[in-house]
N, C-alpha and C positions, 0 to 999 in steps of 0.2 A: 833532618837538615835543611833540604830544599823547602818544604812546606813552613817553617818556622821562617825562613827567609823571606818567602812570597807573603807570611802573615805580618812580617815587620813593614814590609812594603807595604802593602794593602792599609797598615794603620798609619803609616809615615804619608802616605798619599792623602787620607782622609783628615790628620792632622793639619797637613799642607794647603786642605781644600777650606777648611773651617777657618784657618787664619786669616786665609785670604778674604774669605766672605766678609769677617769681622773687621778687616782692614778696610774693605769696600765701604760697610756701613760708617766706618769712623769717619771716611773721605768724605761721604756722602753729607754726614753730621756737619762735617766743617764746612762745607759748602753752604748748607742752609744756613746753623747758627752764626758765623760769621760775614754772610753775605745777606742772601734774600730774608732771612727773620730780623734781622741788623741786631740782635740779642744784648750785643757790649752796647748799643747805643743808648739805653736805660741802665742795663745790668753793671756798666763799667763808672768808676770813678770820674769826674771829669776836672780837668785843672785848666788854665789858661790858653794850653795849647790843643787841649781836645782829651782825648779818651789816656789816662795813666796806666801804661800797659801793665807796670810790674804788679798792679794789681787788679787785674782784667776778673771781669766779672765778681768780684768780692763784693757789689754794692754799688749804687749809682744814683741816678738822680730822684729829687724829691719834691713832693707835691702837697702842697695845702689849697683844698678848693673845697666846697660846699659839701663831696659827697664823703672826703675822706681825708686825711692828712695820711700820707704814705714814702716811704723808702724803699726803692726797685732794691730786693733782697741781695743777699750773697747767693749765687749757684755756684759756688766751687766745690770741691769733694770734701772741705772740712766738714767734719762731725758735728761738732757744736755751734757753728755759726751759718754753717752752708746748707748743701743736699747732701752731705756723704752719708748719711742714715738712712734715706729715702731707698726704698724697692724701687723697680725699673714699674712695676702696676702704679706705686704710687705715686710716682713721675708721668706717668700717662694720665693720670686721671688730674694731676696738678694741673698739665697744659692742655687737654682737650676739654676739661670740664669745670677747671678754674675751682678747684678742691683740694687744700692742703692735705696732709697726713693726718692733722688732728680734726678734720672735718669743716675748717674754718675756710669762708671763701675770700679769693684771692681779692685785691683791690680794682674794681671796673678798669684801671688804666691798664693792665695786665690784659693784653688782646687772646685770651685762652678761646673765646667764641672763634676765633677766625681761625684756631686750630681744629675746631670741629670736623674740617674738609681735608685734614693731612691724612695723606694715607698710611697704613699700618707700616709699612717701611721707612718712609720718612720718620714718622714718629719714631721708630726704632732706632735709627741713624741719630737721630737727635739726642737722643739719651745715650747712645753708646759712645758719640763724641764727647757730653758733658762728662760722662765718666774719664775723660782722659785730661779733664782741666785741673790743675795742680792745687790741693787744698790752700786758701788763704784764711786766716783766722780774722773775719772784722764784723762784727755785730751791728747792725744798723737798728733804729727805732721799730718798736713794735708798731702795726698798722694802728692810726684812730677811725673808727667807721663812723661817719653821723647819719648812715643812711643805711638800708638795705644794699646790699651790692649786687647789680645785675650780672646777666651772662650773654651780653647782646651778641647774637650770630648773622653776619650780613647776608644777603639772598646769596641763595644757593651754595651756601657753604654748611648746610644743615648737618649732612650726613658726610662718612667718610668717602673719597675718591677711591674707585679703584684705579689699576696701574691701566688697564684697559682704557678708561676715560679718558686718560692724559695722551692718547691718540688723537683726539681732534685739538686744532691749534686754538681755537676761541676757549674751548674749557680748559684747557691745560693755561691758557693766559690767566682767566677768571681764578683757577688754582692758585696759581703763583701768584698774583695782585692779592688774593684771598690771606695767602699764609705770609705775605710781606706786610699783611694789615694797613694798607693804603688806605683805605676808606674808612679807616679808624679816626686818620687825622684829618682825610679830606671829605667827610661827611660830618654838616654841621648839628650841634646838639639842639637839642629842643625840650622840651620840659617835661616830654616823657624818654629822653635820651636819644641816642641817633635816630634821626631823621632817615633811615633807609628806604622807606617806602616811596618817599616821595621827594626826595633832594640829596639822593646817594650820589657822591663824588662832586658835590656843589660847591665846596670850600665853605670859608669865611670862618673857619674852628680857631680862635686863638689859642694858642701854644706858649707860654712864658717860659722862662728858662735863665739860664748863664749867657744867653744869646739875646738875652732882652726878650721882644713879644713877638713871634711870628706869627701869620695868618696863614692857612692853609688855602691853598690855590684852589680854583675852579678845574679838574679834569676830566669834566663830561667830553662829550661831543659837540657841546656847542662852538659854533666857527665865531663867534662875537667874543665868548664870555672864558670859553673853554679852551681845550687844545685840540678842536675840530679843524682849525686852520694851520695847524704845527704839521711841518713832514717829521715821517719815523725819524731821521737822525736828529728832529731837534726834540722828540720827546727822549731820545734814549740818550740825550746827551746833558737834557735833565736829570733825568733818572742817575744817571752814572758820573756826573761831574757837576752838578748843580748849578747848569748855565740854564737860562731861561730862554724862550726864542729871541727877546730883544738884546739878550748878551748880559743881562744883570744876573748878578750872583743871588742862588738862594741861601738862605739861612736854616740852621739845624732848627728844629728836630730833623729835617729832611736828611733821610739815610744817605745821600749819595756815597760817603766813603764808601759803604758797605755795598752797596749797589755797584759799584765799580766791578766786583767780582763777578758779576750775573754772567751767565755766559752767553753769547751772541741768539743763540736757538732761543733760549728761555727771554731774552729781551725782545725778540720778533714777536712771542706768544703773546707777552704782556702787551705789548704797542697793539696786537689784532685785539686783543678782548678790550681796551681802552677805546678804542674805535667803536664798540657796541653800546658802550653805556651810552642812556640816553642824553641828551643836551638837556641841559637847565641852565638858565640866564640869570 
């Protein structure tokens, strides 16, 4: 009887530990998906007042540009119109490599190249959270590709980070700014794609949408054209509140509503990294 009691106790402790670990993963995934990754910024339908939350993640913004005509897909757990039939391995391939379960590429607007850097734990956490999103049936139009879709990877994001690499504040900031795909919008587009090599963070990219046309800002360390003359608090205010140094309001798709949930420590790391981005005038 004593042995049976001990065995039951051991099993109970093991199950509790597993449940706690899974809960920690889901919580981390929640923090990433609904914060720094700004997934809902594209994948949630928009109305006059912003996100339509009762249809969250069921398909969102549309783009009709020279490379493609595409609508952000349904990423709820619906098995017919969402990702409910994807395995974890297929989701990892989709997120990190930009390849769907049928072998087709995702549109280049999906920042899968920016997720190459994601730690294995964070990638697992994102998927754990996505599994908790209620299924919503909503079919979006199939994408139309007018050219071969690339998989641009920003500088420093070529391989997954390890947890040990995150102990360095600037490297952690690079990691966070990369998975937040800051440089996807803030780096201009040239004939060969994003000009990461010589205009990283220089801004000037036009972003049309329900908000009109936004033009991304220069976020290099330039003191005249970029944010080199901004204080740390001014940079953090722009990121989390959408307020520029001069007090003007930033327009979407800048995801300040999502970045408002980013922790103080993570914001400090992001600012530390942005200070190192070479100035571009």
